[in-house]
All heavy atoms as TSV, in Angstrom:
chain	resi	resn	atom	element	x	y	z
A	1	PHE	N	N	12.537	23.469	-1.270
A	1	PHE	CA	C	11.244	23.233	-0.898
A	1	PHE	C	C	10.675	24.362	-0.030
A	1	PHE	O	O	9.618	24.867	-0.216
A	1	PHE	CB	C	11.067	21.899	-0.163
A	1	PHE	CG	C	11.227	20.735	-1.105
A	1	PHE	CD1	C	12.453	20.106	-1.184
A	1	PHE	CD2	C	10.228	20.295	-1.902
A	1	PHE	CE1	C	12.625	18.988	-1.988
A	1	PHE	CE2	C	10.375	19.212	-2.721
A	1	PHE	CZ	C	11.610	18.540	-2.751
A	2	ARG	N	N	11.492	24.769	0.950
A	2	ARG	CA	C	11.073	25.857	1.800
A	2	ARG	C	C	10.820	27.150	1.079
A	2	ARG	O	O	9.864	27.895	1.321
A	2	ARG	CB	C	12.156	26.077	2.960
A	2	ARG	CG	C	11.834	25.402	4.130
A	2	ARG	CD	C	12.617	25.854	5.364
A	2	ARG	NE	N	12.592	24.797	6.239
A	2	ARG	CZ	C	13.590	23.990	6.582
A	2	ARG	NH1	N	14.773	24.273	6.104
A	2	ARG	NH2	N	13.457	22.977	7.359
A	3	ASP	N	N	11.694	27.500	0.112
A	3	ASP	CA	C	11.501	28.719	-0.699
A	3	ASP	C	C	10.147	28.713	-1.433
A	3	ASP	O	O	9.568	29.837	-1.586
A	3	ASP	CB	C	12.605	28.866	-1.730
A	3	ASP	CG	C	13.971	29.160	-0.985
A	3	ASP	OD1	O	14.015	29.473	0.216
A	3	ASP	OD2	O	14.974	28.979	-1.692
A	4	GLU	N	N	9.656	27.559	-1.733
A	4	GLU	CA	C	8.344	27.474	-2.396
A	4	GLU	C	C	7.236	27.336	-1.464
A	4	GLU	O	O	6.055	27.119	-1.925
A	4	GLU	CB	C	8.424	26.324	-3.423
A	4	GLU	CG	C	9.416	26.525	-4.583
A	4	GLU	CD	C	9.113	27.783	-5.432
A	4	GLU	OE1	O	7.900	28.033	-5.703
A	4	GLU	OE2	O	10.100	28.494	-5.841
A	5	GLY	N	N	7.483	27.166	-0.135
A	5	GLY	CA	C	6.379	27.042	0.845
A	5	GLY	C	C	6.000	25.628	1.067
A	5	GLY	O	O	4.898	25.374	1.571
A	6	TYR	N	N	6.927	24.646	0.808
A	6	TYR	CA	C	6.549	23.253	1.001
A	6	TYR	C	C	7.497	22.636	1.969
A	6	TYR	O	O	8.653	23.108	2.075
A	6	TYR	CB	C	6.637	22.541	-0.348
A	6	TYR	CG	C	5.677	22.895	-1.344
A	6	TYR	CD1	C	6.013	23.753	-2.457
A	6	TYR	CD2	C	4.319	22.518	-1.330
A	6	TYR	CE1	C	5.125	24.161	-3.348
A	6	TYR	CE2	C	3.437	22.910	-2.252
A	6	TYR	CZ	C	3.837	23.744	-3.287
A	6	TYR	OH	O	2.902	24.132	-4.235
A	7	ASP	N	N	7.037	21.591	2.643
A	7	ASP	CA	C	7.889	20.741	3.470
A	7	ASP	C	C	8.187	19.487	2.689
A	7	ASP	O	O	7.418	18.944	1.973
A	7	ASP	CB	C	7.245	20.424	4.738
A	7	ASP	CG	C	7.183	21.518	5.750
A	7	ASP	OD1	O	8.263	22.054	6.054
A	7	ASP	OD2	O	6.062	21.819	6.272
A	8	LEU	N	N	9.464	19.046	2.804
A	8	LEU	CA	C	9.804	17.781	2.197
A	8	LEU	C	C	9.191	16.581	2.936
A	8	LEU	O	O	8.690	15.612	2.292
A	8	LEU	CB	C	11.350	17.567	2.221
A	8	LEU	CG	C	11.916	16.344	1.502
A	8	LEU	CD1	C	11.378	16.211	0.109
A	8	LEU	CD2	C	13.436	16.363	1.566
A	9	PHE	N	N	9.060	16.697	4.242
A	9	PHE	CA	C	8.508	15.558	5.019
A	9	PHE	C	C	7.102	15.924	5.431
A	9	PHE	O	O	6.784	17.094	5.685
A	9	PHE	CB	C	9.413	15.339	6.234
A	9	PHE	CG	C	10.784	14.890	5.855
A	9	PHE	CD1	C	11.837	15.782	5.890
A	9	PHE	CD2	C	10.997	13.608	5.411
A	9	PHE	CE1	C	13.127	15.398	5.581
A	9	PHE	CE2	C	12.250	13.211	4.970
A	9	PHE	CZ	C	13.359	14.100	5.063
A	10	PRO	N	N	6.248	14.932	5.646
A	10	PRO	CA	C	4.851	15.126	6.040
A	10	PRO	C	C	4.838	15.771	7.432
A	10	PRO	O	O	5.675	15.476	8.289
A	10	PRO	CB	C	4.199	13.768	6.116
A	10	PRO	CG	C	5.088	12.905	5.211
A	10	PRO	CD	C	6.508	13.519	5.246
A	11	GLY	N	N	3.858	16.684	7.718
A	11	GLY	CA	C	3.682	17.320	9.005
A	11	GLY	C	C	4.805	18.195	9.400
A	11	GLY	O	O	5.105	18.369	10.625
A	12	GLY	N	N	5.431	18.905	8.502
A	12	GLY	CA	C	6.581	19.742	8.746
A	12	GLY	C	C	6.145	21.064	9.361
A	12	GLY	O	O	5.053	21.363	9.718
A	13	LYS	N	N	7.127	21.969	9.640
A	13	LYS	CA	C	6.966	23.177	10.324
A	13	LYS	C	C	6.233	24.210	9.532
A	13	LYS	O	O	5.548	25.086	10.142
A	13	LYS	CB	C	8.337	23.800	10.675
A	13	LYS	CG	C	9.120	23.009	11.681
A	13	LYS	CD	C	10.499	23.631	11.934
A	13	LYS	CE	C	11.241	22.815	12.926
A	13	LYS	NZ	N	12.573	23.370	13.124
A	14	LEU	N	N	6.190	24.046	8.173
A	14	LEU	CA	C	5.492	25.084	7.340
A	14	LEU	C	C	3.997	24.824	7.388
A	14	LEU	O	O	3.192	25.743	7.036
A	14	LEU	CB	C	5.945	25.003	5.930
A	14	LEU	CG	C	7.396	25.492	5.686
A	14	LEU	CD1	C	7.824	25.261	4.212
A	14	LEU	CD2	C	7.623	26.921	6.101
A	15	ALA	N	N	3.508	23.665	7.794
A	15	ALA	CA	C	2.125	23.413	7.867
A	15	ALA	C	C	1.773	22.732	9.161
A	15	ALA	O	O	1.360	21.591	9.185
A	15	ALA	CB	C	1.683	22.597	6.679
A	16	PRO	N	N	1.932	23.361	10.355
A	16	PRO	CA	C	1.666	22.717	11.577
A	16	PRO	C	C	0.184	22.335	11.750
A	16	PRO	O	O	-0.690	23.110	11.271
A	16	PRO	CB	C	2.062	23.746	12.638
A	16	PRO	CG	C	2.050	25.049	11.967
A	16	PRO	CD	C	2.323	24.765	10.496
A	17	GLY	N	N	-0.087	21.166	12.252
A	17	GLY	CA	C	-1.409	20.684	12.392
A	17	GLY	C	C	-1.982	20.078	11.090
A	17	GLY	O	O	-3.057	19.525	11.155
A	18	ARG	N	N	-1.310	20.221	9.978
A	18	ARG	CA	C	-1.738	19.620	8.697
A	18	ARG	C	C	-1.022	18.337	8.456
A	18	ARG	O	O	0.158	18.294	8.600
A	18	ARG	CB	C	-1.491	20.587	7.561
A	18	ARG	CG	C	-2.234	20.146	6.262
A	18	ARG	CD	C	-1.798	20.999	5.141
A	18	ARG	NE	N	-1.059	20.158	4.284
A	18	ARG	CZ	C	0.109	20.475	3.671
A	18	ARG	NH1	N	0.717	21.579	3.988
A	18	ARG	NH2	N	0.673	19.683	2.893
A	19	TYR	N	N	-1.767	17.323	8.157
A	19	TYR	CA	C	-1.091	15.998	7.947
A	19	TYR	C	C	-1.201	15.590	6.524
A	19	TYR	O	O	-2.279	15.646	5.906
A	19	TYR	CB	C	-1.781	14.929	8.809
A	19	TYR	CG	C	-1.565	15.192	10.253
A	19	TYR	CD1	C	-2.554	15.835	11.052
A	19	TYR	CD2	C	-0.355	14.978	10.916
A	19	TYR	CE1	C	-2.442	16.119	12.347
A	19	TYR	CE2	C	-0.191	15.223	12.260
A	19	TYR	CZ	C	-1.177	15.804	12.982
A	19	TYR	OH	O	-1.003	16.118	14.251
A	20	ASP	N	N	-0.048	15.253	5.886
A	20	ASP	CA	C	-0.040	14.758	4.499
A	20	ASP	C	C	-0.396	13.320	4.403
A	20	ASP	O	O	-0.755	12.854	3.295
A	20	ASP	CB	C	1.341	14.965	3.849
A	20	ASP	CG	C	1.650	16.470	3.769
A	20	ASP	OD1	O	0.737	17.318	3.784
A	20	ASP	OD2	O	2.877	16.767	3.716
A	21	VAL	N	N	-0.241	12.622	5.468
A	21	VAL	CA	C	-0.528	11.173	5.530
A	21	VAL	C	C	-1.627	10.887	6.446
A	21	VAL	O	O	-1.467	11.242	7.629
A	21	VAL	CB	C	0.747	10.365	5.869
A	21	VAL	CG1	C	0.513	8.849	5.904
A	21	VAL	CG2	C	1.900	10.672	4.898
A	22	THR	N	N	-2.727	10.257	5.986
A	22	THR	CA	C	-3.787	9.859	6.872
A	22	THR	C	C	-4.036	8.402	6.648
A	22	THR	O	O	-3.659	7.807	5.566
A	22	THR	CB	C	-5.077	10.615	6.595
A	22	THR	OG1	O	-5.465	10.424	5.194
A	22	THR	CG2	C	-4.878	12.115	6.938
A	23	THR	N	N	-4.584	7.721	7.589
A	23	THR	CA	C	-4.899	6.302	7.424
A	23	THR	C	C	-6.375	6.007	7.643
A	23	THR	O	O	-7.004	6.762	8.474
A	23	THR	CB	C	-4.070	5.453	8.428
A	23	THR	OG1	O	-4.411	5.830	9.741
A	23	THR	CG2	C	-2.567	5.610	8.196
A	24	SER	N	N	-6.809	5.043	7.057
A	24	SER	CA	C	-8.159	4.466	7.335
A	24	SER	C	C	-8.230	3.018	6.907
A	24	SER	O	O	-7.493	2.619	5.992
A	24	SER	CB	C	-9.272	5.268	6.628
A	24	SER	OG	O	-9.153	5.056	5.242
A	25	CYS	N	N	-9.039	2.260	7.595
A	25	CYS	CA	C	-9.090	0.852	7.288
A	25	CYS	C	C	-10.518	0.381	7.678
A	25	CYS	O	O	-11.158	0.997	8.580
A	25	CYS	CB	C	-8.087	0.077	8.138
A	25	CYS	SG	S	-8.055	-1.713	7.741
A	26	SER	N	N	-10.954	-0.608	6.974
A	26	SER	CA	C	-12.356	-1.103	7.225
A	26	SER	C	C	-12.406	-2.200	8.258
A	26	SER	O	O	-13.525	-2.786	8.517
A	26	SER	CB	C	-13.036	-1.594	5.879
A	26	SER	OG	O	-12.212	-2.647	5.318
A	27	CYS	N	N	-11.254	-2.521	8.840
A	27	CYS	CA	C	-11.267	-3.612	9.888
A	27	CYS	C	C	-11.962	-3.081	11.170
A	27	CYS	O	O	-12.097	-1.873	11.348
A	27	CYS	CB	C	-9.824	-4.049	10.220
A	27	CYS	SG	S	-8.873	-2.911	11.213
A	28	PRO	N	N	-12.400	-3.975	12.061
A	28	PRO	CA	C	-13.118	-3.547	13.241
A	28	PRO	C	C	-12.274	-3.044	14.368
A	28	PRO	O	O	-12.805	-2.677	15.400
A	28	PRO	CB	C	-13.864	-4.829	13.633
A	28	PRO	CG	C	-12.994	-5.978	13.111
A	28	PRO	CD	C	-12.400	-5.427	11.829
A	29	ASP	N	N	-10.965	-2.953	14.193
A	29	ASP	CA	C	-10.022	-2.492	15.152
A	29	ASP	C	C	-10.295	-1.066	15.478
A	29	ASP	O	O	-10.392	-0.252	14.558
A	29	ASP	CB	C	-8.625	-2.698	14.801
A	29	ASP	CG	C	-7.568	-2.529	15.854
A	29	ASP	OD1	O	-7.954	-2.063	16.953
A	29	ASP	OD2	O	-6.386	-2.845	15.633
A	30	TYR	N	N	-10.398	-0.623	16.701
A	30	TYR	CA	C	-10.684	0.756	17.050
A	30	TYR	C	C	-9.429	1.582	17.083
A	30	TYR	O	O	-9.528	2.822	17.090
A	30	TYR	CB	C	-11.335	0.858	18.424
A	30	TYR	CG	C	-10.466	0.346	19.519
A	30	TYR	CD1	C	-9.598	1.237	20.241
A	30	TYR	CD2	C	-10.521	-1.002	19.945
A	30	TYR	CE1	C	-8.799	0.723	21.194
A	30	TYR	CE2	C	-9.673	-1.457	20.989
A	30	TYR	CZ	C	-8.804	-0.630	21.550
A	30	TYR	OH	O	-7.974	-1.100	22.592
A	31	ALA	N	N	-8.250	0.984	17.021
A	31	ALA	CA	C	-6.967	1.800	17.061
A	31	ALA	C	C	-6.814	2.510	15.750
A	31	ALA	O	O	-7.195	2.045	14.661
A	31	ALA	CB	C	-5.796	0.835	17.303
A	32	ASN	N	N	-6.143	3.685	15.804
A	32	ASN	CA	C	-5.825	4.406	14.595
A	32	ASN	C	C	-4.371	4.956	14.759
A	32	ASN	O	O	-4.082	5.771	15.599
A	32	ASN	CB	C	-6.731	5.581	14.399
A	32	ASN	CG	C	-6.516	6.259	13.073
A	32	ASN	OD1	O	-5.768	5.701	12.182
A	32	ASN	ND2	N	-7.057	7.439	12.885
A	33	PRO	N	N	-3.426	4.355	13.974
A	33	PRO	CA	C	-3.686	3.456	12.963
A	33	PRO	C	C	-3.768	2.009	13.473
A	33	PRO	O	O	-3.200	1.646	14.471
A	33	PRO	CB	C	-2.369	3.576	12.059
A	33	PRO	CG	C	-1.324	4.027	13.032
A	33	PRO	CD	C	-2.010	4.841	14.070
A	34	CYS	N	N	-4.562	1.219	12.711
A	34	CYS	CA	C	-4.725	-0.243	13.102
A	34	CYS	C	C	-3.513	-0.954	12.623
A	34	CYS	O	O	-2.610	-0.431	11.999
A	34	CYS	CB	C	-5.995	-0.737	12.477
A	34	CYS	SG	S	-5.887	-0.841	10.637
A	35	LYS	N	N	-3.495	-2.219	12.883
A	35	LYS	CA	C	-2.309	-3.056	12.509
A	35	LYS	C	C	-2.115	-3.124	10.989
A	35	LYS	O	O	-1.020	-3.169	10.517
A	35	LYS	CB	C	-2.435	-4.426	13.102
A	35	LYS	CG	C	-3.647	-5.200	12.696
A	35	LYS	CD	C	-3.775	-6.565	13.446
A	35	LYS	CE	C	-5.008	-7.176	13.061
A	35	LYS	NZ	N	-5.297	-8.354	13.952
A	36	HIS	N	N	-3.238	-2.994	10.251
A	36	HIS	CA	C	-3.016	-3.058	8.787
A	36	HIS	C	C	-2.378	-1.748	8.250
A	36	HIS	O	O	-1.521	-1.773	7.431
A	36	HIS	CB	C	-4.446	-3.232	8.160
A	36	HIS	CG	C	-5.178	-4.460	8.687
A	36	HIS	ND1	N	-6.163	-4.345	9.581
A	36	HIS	CD2	C	-4.941	-5.797	8.488
A	36	HIS	CE1	C	-6.565	-5.559	9.879
A	36	HIS	NE2	N	-5.843	-6.422	9.266
A	37	SER	N	N	-2.987	-0.594	8.730
A	37	SER	CA	C	-2.371	0.652	8.334
A	37	SER	C	C	-0.911	0.798	8.843
A	37	SER	O	O	-0.088	1.291	8.120
A	37	SER	CB	C	-3.207	1.798	8.834
A	37	SER	OG	O	-4.509	1.823	8.305
A	38	SER	N	N	-0.631	0.342	10.024
A	38	SER	CA	C	0.690	0.393	10.573
A	38	SER	C	C	1.620	-0.418	9.668
A	38	SER	O	O	2.773	-0.022	9.435
A	38	SER	CB	C	0.677	-0.198	11.953
A	38	SER	OG	O	-0.022	0.670	12.861
A	39	ALA	N	N	1.209	-1.609	9.202
A	39	ALA	CA	C	2.007	-2.410	8.361
A	39	ALA	C	C	2.387	-1.698	7.090
A	39	ALA	O	O	3.529	-1.722	6.655
A	39	ALA	CB	C	1.358	-3.785	8.063
A	40	VAL	N	N	1.374	-1.045	6.455
A	40	VAL	CA	C	1.614	-0.307	5.194
A	40	VAL	C	C	2.615	0.814	5.459
A	40	VAL	O	O	3.556	0.989	4.685
A	40	VAL	CB	C	0.318	0.227	4.664
A	40	VAL	CG1	C	0.582	1.169	3.522
A	40	VAL	CG2	C	-0.608	-0.907	4.202
A	41	LEU	N	N	2.484	1.564	6.535
A	41	LEU	CA	C	3.350	2.651	6.905
A	41	LEU	C	C	4.772	2.119	7.178
A	41	LEU	O	O	5.769	2.734	6.772
A	41	LEU	CB	C	2.829	3.430	8.108
A	41	LEU	CG	C	1.520	4.196	7.810
A	41	LEU	CD1	C	0.987	4.819	9.104
A	41	LEU	CD2	C	1.800	5.296	6.771
A	42	MET	N	N	4.922	0.967	7.824
A	42	MET	CA	C	6.232	0.419	8.055
A	42	MET	C	C	6.929	0.054	6.773
A	42	MET	O	O	8.078	0.267	6.552
A	42	MET	CB	C	6.133	-0.864	8.953
A	42	MET	CG	C	5.697	-0.535	10.389
A	42	MET	SD	S	7.017	0.256	11.319
A	42	MET	CE	C	8.095	-1.144	11.549
A	43	ILE	N	N	6.215	-0.607	5.827
A	43	ILE	CA	C	6.762	-0.985	4.557
A	43	ILE	C	C	7.156	0.277	3.747
A	43	ILE	O	O	8.188	0.316	3.152
A	43	ILE	CB	C	5.747	-1.877	3.735
A	43	ILE	CG1	C	5.566	-3.241	4.499
A	43	ILE	CG2	C	6.210	-2.048	2.300
A	43	ILE	CD1	C	4.484	-4.119	3.958
A	44	LEU	N	N	6.303	1.271	3.820
A	44	LEU	CA	C	6.598	2.501	3.100
A	44	LEU	C	C	7.896	3.175	3.740
A	44	LEU	O	O	8.752	3.603	2.972
A	44	LEU	CB	C	5.481	3.479	3.248
A	44	LEU	CG	C	5.605	4.863	2.530
A	44	LEU	CD1	C	5.853	4.698	1.048
A	44	LEU	CD2	C	4.387	5.739	2.852
A	45	GLY	N	N	8.002	3.144	5.062
A	45	GLY	CA	C	9.200	3.688	5.687
A	45	GLY	C	C	10.437	2.893	5.326
A	45	GLY	O	O	11.570	3.486	5.055
A	46	GLU	N	N	10.346	1.582	5.202
A	46	GLU	CA	C	11.447	0.737	4.834
A	46	GLU	C	C	11.909	1.038	3.334
A	46	GLU	O	O	13.077	1.140	3.054
A	46	GLU	CB	C	11.141	-0.697	4.925
A	46	GLU	CG	C	11.020	-1.149	6.408
A	46	GLU	CD	C	10.598	-2.576	6.593
A	46	GLU	OE1	O	10.273	-3.251	5.537
A	46	GLU	OE2	O	10.411	-3.034	7.708
A	47	GLU	N	N	10.895	1.259	2.528
A	47	GLU	CA	C	11.167	1.553	1.112
A	47	GLU	C	C	11.796	2.916	1.001
A	47	GLU	O	O	12.789	3.050	0.179
A	47	GLU	CB	C	9.919	1.558	0.260
A	47	GLU	CG	C	10.086	1.923	-1.159
A	47	GLU	CD	C	11.012	1.048	-2.006
A	47	GLU	OE1	O	11.385	-0.038	-1.601
A	47	GLU	OE2	O	11.486	1.559	-3.046
A	48	ILE	N	N	11.379	3.873	1.728
A	48	ILE	CA	C	12.070	5.227	1.681
A	48	ILE	C	C	13.481	5.117	2.270
A	48	ILE	O	O	14.368	5.757	1.741
A	48	ILE	CB	C	11.203	6.254	2.476
A	48	ILE	CG1	C	9.905	6.496	1.739
A	48	ILE	CG2	C	11.960	7.545	2.694
A	48	ILE	CD1	C	8.853	7.295	2.482
A	49	ALA	N	N	13.688	4.330	3.337
A	49	ALA	CA	C	15.009	4.146	3.866
A	49	ALA	C	C	15.986	3.468	2.783
A	49	ALA	O	O	17.114	3.791	2.713
A	49	ALA	CB	C	15.013	3.372	5.123
A	50	ARG	N	N	15.405	2.510	2.090
A	50	ARG	CA	C	16.193	1.773	1.118
A	50	ARG	C	C	16.464	2.600	-0.123
A	50	ARG	O	O	17.527	2.554	-0.700
A	50	ARG	CB	C	15.461	0.550	0.683
A	50	ARG	CG	C	16.168	-0.413	-0.228
A	50	ARG	CD	C	15.260	-1.648	-0.609
A	50	ARG	NE	N	14.156	-1.340	-1.480
A	50	ARG	CZ	C	14.333	-1.051	-2.807
A	50	ARG	NH1	N	15.493	-1.047	-3.367
A	50	ARG	NH2	N	13.244	-0.739	-3.587
A	51	ARG	N	N	15.419	3.411	-0.536
A	51	ARG	CA	C	15.568	4.178	-1.732
A	51	ARG	C	C	14.943	5.545	-1.504
A	51	ARG	O	O	13.724	5.687	-1.738
A	51	ARG	CB	C	14.877	3.446	-2.878
A	51	ARG	CG	C	15.082	4.050	-4.212
A	51	ARG	CD	C	14.392	3.140	-5.351
A	51	ARG	NE	N	14.284	3.961	-6.504
A	51	ARG	CZ	C	13.214	4.742	-6.756
A	51	ARG	NH1	N	12.166	4.778	-5.992
A	51	ARG	NH2	N	13.171	5.445	-7.883
A	52	PRO	N	N	15.726	6.500	-1.019
A	52	PRO	CA	C	15.182	7.839	-0.681
A	52	PRO	C	C	14.454	8.604	-1.745
A	52	PRO	O	O	13.533	9.384	-1.483
A	52	PRO	CB	C	16.397	8.643	-0.216
A	52	PRO	CG	C	17.370	7.608	0.256
A	52	PRO	CD	C	17.116	6.457	-0.735
A	53	ALA	N	N	14.710	8.309	-3.002
A	53	ALA	CA	C	14.015	9.016	-4.148
A	53	ALA	C	C	12.513	8.651	-4.090
A	53	ALA	O	O	11.764	9.483	-4.627
A	53	ALA	CB	C	14.610	8.541	-5.499
A	54	THR	N	N	12.132	7.628	-3.374
A	54	THR	CA	C	10.711	7.252	-3.286
A	54	THR	C	C	9.893	8.415	-2.626
A	54	THR	O	O	8.752	8.677	-2.950
A	54	THR	CB	C	10.546	5.931	-2.425
A	54	THR	OG1	O	11.237	4.904	-3.113
A	54	THR	CG2	C	9.096	5.614	-2.274
A	55	LEU	N	N	10.547	9.068	-1.617
A	55	LEU	CA	C	9.826	10.230	-0.940
A	55	LEU	C	C	9.519	11.317	-1.945
A	55	LEU	O	O	8.441	11.882	-1.903
A	55	LEU	CB	C	10.785	10.696	0.157
A	55	LEU	CG	C	10.167	11.847	1.096
A	55	LEU	CD1	C	8.898	11.505	1.681
A	55	LEU	CD2	C	11.169	12.300	2.011
A	56	LEU	N	N	10.454	11.633	-2.842
A	56	LEU	CA	C	10.168	12.625	-3.868
A	56	LEU	C	C	9.132	12.161	-4.871
A	56	LEU	O	O	8.288	12.913	-5.242
A	56	LEU	CB	C	11.506	12.929	-4.635
A	56	LEU	CG	C	12.679	13.562	-3.862
A	56	LEU	CD1	C	13.911	13.595	-4.674
A	56	LEU	CD2	C	12.259	14.947	-3.352
A	57	GLU	N	N	9.189	10.932	-5.254
A	57	GLU	CA	C	8.203	10.380	-6.210
A	57	GLU	C	C	6.799	10.372	-5.594
A	57	GLU	O	O	5.835	10.691	-6.267
A	57	GLU	CB	C	8.593	8.963	-6.541
A	57	GLU	CG	C	9.850	8.897	-7.465
A	57	GLU	CD	C	10.376	7.510	-7.650
A	57	GLU	OE1	O	9.809	6.557	-7.108
A	57	GLU	OE2	O	11.427	7.405	-8.339
A	58	LEU	N	N	6.679	10.207	-4.226
A	58	LEU	CA	C	5.336	10.263	-3.660
A	58	LEU	C	C	4.859	11.717	-3.650
A	58	LEU	O	O	3.683	11.967	-3.562
A	58	LEU	CB	C	5.410	9.797	-2.139
A	58	LEU	CG	C	5.660	8.225	-2.008
A	58	LEU	CD1	C	5.878	7.944	-0.543
A	58	LEU	CD2	C	4.373	7.575	-2.461
A	59	ARG	N	N	5.716	12.686	-3.774
A	59	ARG	CA	C	5.354	14.052	-3.870
A	59	ARG	C	C	5.203	14.543	-5.269
A	59	ARG	O	O	5.039	15.702	-5.506
A	59	ARG	CB	C	6.427	14.902	-3.184
A	59	ARG	CG	C	6.486	14.725	-1.647
A	59	ARG	CD	C	6.358	15.970	-0.994
A	59	ARG	NE	N	6.389	15.918	0.423
A	59	ARG	CZ	C	5.275	16.114	1.125
A	59	ARG	NH1	N	4.141	16.330	0.639
A	59	ARG	NH2	N	5.325	16.072	2.471
A	60	GLY	N	N	5.350	13.565	-6.168
A	60	GLY	CA	C	5.176	13.918	-7.680
A	60	GLY	C	C	6.389	14.503	-8.310
A	60	GLY	O	O	6.313	15.217	-9.308
A	61	ILE	N	N	7.627	14.341	-7.732
A	61	ILE	CA	C	8.810	14.895	-8.223
A	61	ILE	C	C	9.775	13.753	-8.669
A	61	ILE	O	O	10.117	12.907	-7.816
A	61	ILE	CB	C	9.529	15.755	-7.163
A	61	ILE	CG1	C	8.538	16.870	-6.701
A	61	ILE	CG2	C	10.786	16.344	-7.698
A	61	ILE	CD1	C	8.971	17.548	-5.426
A	62	SER	N	N	10.216	13.714	-9.938
A	62	SER	CA	C	11.128	12.759	-10.363
A	62	SER	C	C	12.593	13.307	-10.058
A	62	SER	O	O	12.780	14.481	-10.001
A	62	SER	CB	C	10.947	12.436	-11.752
A	62	SER	OG	O	11.386	13.510	-12.635
A	63	MET	N	N	13.502	12.406	-10.002
A	63	MET	CA	C	14.888	12.752	-9.851
A	63	MET	C	C	15.369	13.577	-11.085
A	63	MET	O	O	16.173	14.498	-10.885
A	63	MET	CB	C	15.772	11.516	-9.673
A	63	MET	CG	C	15.638	10.826	-8.305
A	63	MET	SD	S	16.067	11.899	-6.928
A	63	MET	CE	C	17.766	12.156	-7.104
A	64	GLU	N	N	14.837	13.242	-12.217
A	64	GLU	CA	C	15.231	14.023	-13.403
A	64	GLU	C	C	14.761	15.455	-13.259
A	64	GLU	O	O	15.491	16.381	-13.633
A	64	GLU	CB	C	14.699	13.316	-14.649
A	64	GLU	CG	C	15.324	12.010	-14.986
A	64	GLU	CD	C	14.736	10.862	-14.091
A	64	GLU	OE1	O	13.674	10.966	-13.561
A	64	GLU	OE2	O	15.478	9.882	-14.024
A	65	GLU	N	N	13.584	15.650	-12.820
A	65	GLU	CA	C	13.001	17.022	-12.641
A	65	GLU	C	C	13.828	17.760	-11.613
A	65	GLU	O	O	14.154	18.891	-11.754
A	65	GLU	CB	C	11.567	16.956	-12.185
A	65	GLU	CG	C	10.550	16.575	-13.291
A	65	GLU	CD	C	9.163	16.526	-12.689
A	65	GLU	OE1	O	8.931	15.659	-11.860
A	65	GLU	OE2	O	8.350	17.386	-13.085
A	66	LEU	N	N	14.130	17.059	-10.461
A	66	LEU	CA	C	14.840	17.681	-9.328
A	66	LEU	C	C	16.253	18.122	-9.883
A	66	LEU	O	O	16.748	19.206	-9.418
A	66	LEU	CB	C	14.953	16.741	-8.216
A	66	LEU	CG	C	15.606	17.298	-6.937
A	66	LEU	CD1	C	14.722	18.379	-6.342
A	66	LEU	CD2	C	15.884	16.217	-5.963
A	67	CYS	N	N	16.916	17.305	-10.684
A	67	CYS	CA	C	18.213	17.630	-11.119
A	67	CYS	C	C	18.259	18.455	-12.415
A	67	CYS	O	O	19.340	18.785	-12.990
A	67	CYS	CB	C	19.049	16.343	-11.350
A	67	CYS	SG	S	19.231	15.405	-9.803
A	68	GLY	N	N	16.992	18.790	-12.880
A	68	GLY	CA	C	16.986	19.527	-14.148
A	68	GLY	C	C	17.339	18.845	-15.385
A	68	GLY	O	O	17.917	19.440	-16.316
A	69	GLU	N	N	17.132	17.519	-15.482
A	69	GLU	CA	C	17.516	16.734	-16.609
A	69	GLU	C	C	16.389	16.449	-17.464
A	69	GLU	O	O	16.326	15.480	-18.194
A	69	GLU	CB	C	18.120	15.448	-16.070
A	69	GLU	CG	C	19.388	15.624	-15.273
A	69	GLU	CD	C	19.929	14.343	-14.673
A	69	GLU	OE1	O	19.410	13.264	-15.109
A	69	GLU	OE2	O	20.807	14.397	-13.845
A	70	ASP	N	N	15.324	17.288	-17.514
A	70	ASP	CA	C	14.180	17.003	-18.368
A	70	ASP	C	C	14.521	17.289	-19.792
A	70	ASP	O	O	15.086	18.157	-20.282
A	70	ASP	CB	C	13.004	17.975	-17.961
A	70	ASP	CG	C	12.235	17.324	-16.851
A	70	ASP	OD1	O	12.432	16.116	-16.543
A	70	ASP	OD2	O	11.322	18.049	-16.301
């Protein structure tokens, strides 16, 4: 990923100040992220911990592509 100028994880060293993940919600809570966005991020984090290939899939990369099995 680094050789191509990309970070595997959001907000990495190659793009300081740039965020790949943003949140917004229509609820009246002034906090950012609000409890709804936080819940979605927690579930996403749990899914990535359970199945790391999810992180690649969110970046549009399949395991087959990564391993050259196309």
